[in-house]
Phi, psi and omega in degrees: 000133180276138177289141172242150182233149184247122183273148187294335184268001178278136174299150180283145175292338182252101181301331178296335178291334178291340176256015169104005182266139174277160181309319178298322173302309183300313181295324176294319179301314176307317182293318176304313180304321182289323181277336179068305179215126183198165175272176186298314185297325181289320179294310180303323176292319184289326181268353180063050181225162178292148176304325176294313180298317182305316190288324177292318178295322182298314181303321170302314180297316177302314183290335172280352183079017179273334187227146170253143178256116186225117174048048179080001179241158184251132183244122177288132170281148179302135186309321182299316180293315184296307183294329175298315177300318176298319180287320174298326173289329178289327178291336176300333181286354173282357188303315182299321178296322183292325181299309185296323174294322177300318183299315180294323175291327179292320177301318175300319180295351177272002180295145174251165183293346182263000189280133178275104189285358177083209183234120174291144188297334180256328189249354186081202184306128178241148186269142169249124183256122174277134184229131176235128178105137182299322178294320174300315180297310182295325178296319177299317184297311178294322180301314181294326183290323181294337182289326175215069183287151359271128184279136176275101184256138176226136188209151176239138181232114197263350187223166180288325182294318182290320177301315181303310171310311179302313184291317183292327194240333196232343187304320189291323180292325187284322177293319170307311178303319177295311182298326176279357178083012178281335178232151151240134190218149175226140182214144178246130185230159175289146174301323184293342183283340176302332182282345180290135183302132176085347185289315186295317183294325181287325175295320176295328178289323180292320173297323180292338178272349175114003177285158177261124174228131175229160188243137168234160176295320178218130176254131192295317186193166173287137167189171173210164171221128184244109185061217180247008187240344179223156179203155180241135179237144174278147175303336181229102185291129191079357179277174179276137182291313178297326182289344179250019182060022177068025177294124177204176181230139175260121184242130177248086180207121178307327183299315180286318175305313183288335174298311177303312179296326176296321180294316183297313178306322178294318176297317186295322180299326180272346184279167179250140180296154182305317180219135175228156188295117181290324179298317179296319182293326181298316182292325180297315183300316183291319186293330179295343178269008178092012185275143179279167178309318183299309183294326174294317177300314180299312183300322189265359183057045185238161169281159177296330174291318177298323176298316177291326174298320176298317175306317181295319179296321170304305180299323175298315184295321191272344177079034182239166185256351181218168179289324177299314179300325183293315181301313180295319185284327174304315184290323174300327181275357178087007178296320184257000000 
């Protein structure tokens, strides 16, 4: 028999191994799924393992969130919910990479308007423009958008004072720019800012105009990227924009814009929509318990057609193609 070897760069034959499950745990999880609810001895017999080993592996599955322990019995969680939790745990490991990105961007934020930025490998020498004051900043963004509408704007707002300034002075002009087709926009805001009077209402008006708005517990710093050619960085990365008189730098360099867009995409993927369809979440939660459409319809006093329409609504909102994917994505976003 020929010996086989596994290279470190080859994908694992077991996709669950990539999410932290050992081969023994994967086999045991499959046994628990078949039994759905069973005691230790029954699971050990089904998996053909010793009870002591089975108990240790089951404890690991409980910690990972793939199995629940209830009154001495083990209950399989719906695969979508279980794998969603495993994916969420895996995403947490990206924190170190995000920290490194923050450090790189902090260095970029220390540039001054007198700094000779050198030559970008694609566009040659690129300009850095110093901007001071909220009015000048927002006028610069709209001016850049007018150069090639509709401009694709992504932005992050980290604090309540900046959000309050935006709502009081600039939200109406941004909504008009969206309505006029000058902008397409997505933004990430901190959850605490929703408590500021008028903020939630203004953000809902933005979403009504076609903008995407998502919420995070913490946003690392203010920044924006407009299209693929321009970006804005604060003079003090992570600091308050109102506290620094809105001192920032407008940078025109694809390398900087791409780095900021990568950071924004990472934040956007972890954020929760400002509003999500409660009916769709309701059916996803019941489906994660293993209930069929007919049972869900009976519990909610709805028709089966309405239940299926809510599943479709959830898949559209989550940007997925199947109910299983919807369960995984909804769990990752914290809906379930």
